[in-house]
N, C-alpha and C positions, 0 to 999 in steps of 0.2 A: 396441201397448204393449210397452215394453222389458222383457226378462227380467231378473230379479235375477241378479247374477253373484257367485260366491264363489271365493275362492282356496282350493283344496283341498290343494295340495302345493307345497312350496318346497325348494330346496337350492342350495348353492353349494360350490365348492372353495376352499381357502385361496388367496388371491392371492399371486403370486410375482413376483420381479424377472425381467426378461428374461434368458434364458440358463439359468435354474434351473427352468423350467417344463416340463410335459409338452406334447406336441402338442395342438393345439386340439381335435381330434376326441376325444381321450381325456379331456381336461378336461370337454368338453361331455357326453360319455357319462356320466361320473361324476355330474355335476350333474343330468342328466335322470333317471338311475336313482334317485338320491336323492330327487328330487321325487316320482317315482312311488311309491316306498316310503313316503314321508311321507303321500301321499294315500291309500295303501292300495288302489290300482287297478292293473290291468295296462295295458301300453302299447296293447293292442288297443282300449281304451276311448277313446283320444284320436282325435278326428275331423279336426283340422287342427293344423298346427304353423307357428310363425313363428320364424325363426332370425335373430338380430341379430349383426352384426359389421361392422367397417369395413375392416380390413386382411386381405383374403382374396379369392380368386377366386370368381366366381359359382358357386352351388350348393354352397358349402362346408357349408351347412346340411344338405343331403342326406347328404353324406359323414359328418357327425357323427351324424345321427339314424339312419342306416342301421345303425350299430353297435348300436343299441337294437332296431331292428326295421324290416322293409320291408313295411309294410302297405298301401302304395299311396295313402296320404292326401295331400291337398295340403300342400306345404311351401313357404312363402314366405320368401325371403331379404330381409332388411331392413337398409338402411344409411341412418341419419339422423344421422351424426356421433355426438357424445357422448351424444345422447339415443336412440340406436338400441335399447337394451334396453327402455326404457319405451315406445318406439314399437311394438315387437313385442308387448308386453303390451296396449297400446292396441288393436291390431288383433285380438288374440286375444279380448279382452273384447268388442269390437264384434261379432265373429262369434257369440259366445254370446248377447250381449244382444239381437241381432236376431232370435233364434229359429232361425237357419239351422242351428245345431248345438248340442249340449249340452255338449261338453267340448273344450277346446283347450289346447295347450302353447305357451308362449313360452320360448325359451332363447337365451342369448347367450354369446359367447366372444370372446377376443382373444389373439393373440400379437403383442406389441409389441416394438419395437426400443429399445435404449437411446437416451437423448437426447430432444430436443424433438420433438413431433409435427410431421410434415411431409407434404406431398403425395407420393403414389407416382407421379404422372403429371405430367411436365414438358412434354409435347408438346400440351397442350390448355388451354382456359380453366379457371382455378382457380375453384371455387365460392365462394371467399372473395375473389376479385379486387375486387369492388365494395366489400366491407367494408374491404379494404386501402386502396383509393382514398379512401373516406370517412374512414378513420382518419387518413390523411395530411393531410386538410383540417381535421379536428377537433383533431388533436394533432400539428401540424407539427414539433414538437421531439422527438417520440418517437424513441428510439434505434433503430438497426437491430438487429432481433432476430426470432426466429420469430414468426409472426403471432399465435398464442395469447398469448404473453408480452406482445407489444406491445399487444394489444387489452385484455387484463385489467389490464395495468400502467397504461395510459392511463386506464382506467375508475377504478382506484384513486386515481390522482392527481386526477382530476376530482372524485371524491367528497371527498377531503381539502380541495380548494380551495373547493368549493361550500359545505361545511358547517363549514369551519375546524376539522376534526377532527384529533385526535392520531394520527400514524402508528402509535403503539403499539397501537391497536385491532387492527391486523392481526396483531401478535405475540401478543396475548392470545387471539385466535381459534385460532392455531396451537397454543398451549399447552393450551387447553381440549380441542381435538380429540385431541391426542396422549394426554392424560390419559384420555379416554374409550377410546381404542384399547388401553390397558393390559390390558383384560380381554377383548379380542377375538382369539381364536386364528386368525381368518381374515385379520387385518390384517398387512401387511408390517412396518410400523414401530410398535412397542409400547412403546418407552422414553420416559418422560416428558421434557418439555423445560422449560427456564426461559425467561423473557422475554429474558434476556441472550443465551442460546444462539441464539434465533431472530434477535434483533436483530443479532448479530455474525456471523451466517452470511454467506457471500459474496453480494454484491449482484447481483441479476439484472436489476432495472429501477430506474434512479435515481429518487429517492434513498432509497427506503424498502423496496422489495420484495426480500426475501432468498430464498435457495434453500429455506429451511424454510417459506416461504409458498406453495409450489407443490406440487402433487401429483406423484408419480413415475409414469413409464410402467410398466405392469405387465401381467401375463398372468393369465387366469383364466376362469371360466365360472360361470353361474348359471342356474336354471330355475324357472319358475312354471307351475302348472297351474290353469286356471279352469274352472268348470262352473256350470250353472244350478240352480235350486231342484229341479227334477224329478230331475236326475241325483244331487244330494246326498241327496235323500230315498230314491230307489230303492236307492242303495248304502249307505245308513245311515252317511253320513260325519260325523265329528265334528271339532271344532277348526277349523272353517272360518272364514275372515275375509271379510266383505262388502266389495265395492268400492262405496262410497257414490256416488262420482262420479269421473270422470276426463276431463280436458280437454287438448287440444293447441292450441297457438297458434304461429303463425309470424310472420315480420317484416311490418311495414308501413313506409310511408315515414317514420313517426315514429322508427323504429329508427335512422335516420341523423342524428338531430338533436343528439345529444351522445354522448360515449364511454360513459356509463353505460347509455344505451338500446342502444348498439351491442352490448353483451354480454348483452342479453336482459332488461333490467329491465322494459320495456314488455310483452314477451311473457309474462313471469312474472306480472305484475299481471293481465293480461287472462285468462290461464288460471286463476289462483287465484280471481279474482272469480266466474268462471263455475262453478268447483267449489263455492264456498261457497253460491252461489245454488241450484244443483241439489241439493246435499246438505241445504240448510236448516241448515247448521252453520257458524258463523264461526270465524276463527282463534283466538278466545279460548277455544274449547272443545277445542282440540287438545292432546294430552298429549305426543306424541313426534313428531319430525320428522327425516327424512333429506333433506338438500338438497345441491345440486350445488356443492361447494366445491373446484373444480379449482385455484383460487387463493383465498387468504384474502379479497381484496377482493370476490370474487363471493359469498362467504358473507354478507358484510355487506350488499352490495347486495340480496341475496335476502331478508334479514330484512325489508327495507322493501317489496320487491316482493310478498312474500307477505302483507303486512299484519300482520306480527308486532309491529312497532313503527311509530311515525309517521315521516314523512320527516325525515331528519336526526337522528333520535333513536337511531341504532344505537350511538353511543358510550356514551350513558347505559344503554342496554339491556345492553351488555356489562359495564359497570362494576357494574351491579346483579346481574350473574350470572344474568340471565334466560334465558340460552342453555344452562344446564347443570343438573345435579341440584340440587334445592332451589330452583330459580328458576321462572320462569313456564313455560318449555318446556325439554325436553331435546332439543338439536339435535345430530344426528349421534352418537348413542350408539355406533355402530359404529366411530367414529374417522373416518368420512367418507372421501372420496377422498384427502384429505391424508395419512391414515395407512394406510387399507386398500389404497390403490392405485386406479388408474383404467383397467382394461382396457375400452376403450370400449364394445364390444358387450355386455359383462356388467354394466356399472355399474348401469343402471337396475333390472335384475332382482335384483341383489345388494341394492340399497336396499330393494326390496320384500320380499325375504327377511328382512332385518333387522327390518323393521316388523311382519311377520307373527309372527316370534319374539317381539317385544315384546308384541304384542296377545294372544298365547297364553300370556304369562307364563312363557316358557322361555328367556329371554336370560341367565340366570345372574347373575354379578356386575354386569353392566351393565344389568340389568332396571330399567325405569322403573316405579316402584310405581304400581299401579292404572291402567295405560295402557289406555284404551278407544277412543280416537280417534287416528289417525295420519295424517300428511301427508307426501307425497313430492314432490320437485321435481327434475327431470332436464332439463338444458339441453344443446343442441347448437348451436354457432355455425354460421350459414349458411342457415337456422337453424330450430330448433324447441325448444319447451318443452312438457313433459308434466307436469301437476300431478295428483296422485291423492289421494283421501281414502279411508281404510279404517276399518273398525269391527268390533268383536265384538258 
């Protein structure tokens, strides 16, 4: 029988632009110490740790965690591209749920460079080589650009063509997201935008995707501590949040069938359906969502992948403002990756942190009133999707 798993402590540092950040080990230490303080436990109670990052040498997790303590516990370093943070949490939850341990730490960090994401290794096969080849077959007219921009740009074009949607839906998402970030002190960009500002920003992918439809490279750290029922009761812990279900999906051959699936639509759907089935709760019961909006097209594709609206109905969903306060859901109250930034290894854990704050009713001006059920979606090309459902 699986053990129930609770989130007992969370924290993160404000995300920063590259060049204005502290070293990764210092950012990580601050987030971990903050999560321990939030949980009200000492580091000695943690039995395993999972460190997520993409740009860094092996055992960087040890270097960061040793600043907090050297207790000899297992420390696992995790790299699953942009879903690394949620993958670390997935492993920590599994360890506790299995009954092997009672308390685990997942923490993530990233020091990124300015400009588009790229591989650090040019002397070996790229993990995205097959995706790149398939993209050339599926979208032969895609312009020469970094792989993430080409992949999500082509997916956005495919969505517009398939459903005859108005490109302005992507601009509306950017405006909504920045408006949410206005009240988030952890976000890099907090100044509201207008549709015209987004539309008239420099074009990144013809003929619709502008610079304000893409998330920035950034640096930061976040940490989450999980524990089982026995640990929570023994230490008399309060304000815990339950993980109702968590599922990971990777690619299948169907992922290569069109540009929309190539950016994780099918993975998202499979993971989400498994979460709803295990939790016994459907998307209609969710109050607040943090989803992976590295580019505005992916937010829209994820609406449908998560079952928040029907296929091809995202334009109506957006026009009805069902993605913001007063609508059906509040999506990315943190400002999302678009505003908060996207330090790869920290992103999934920062999403979790925001949702825990929402469910505890401590999110301040961005609080979603009466939030009881939360959904998280974290995507990594290459590929993996982690979908999680939380509740108080």
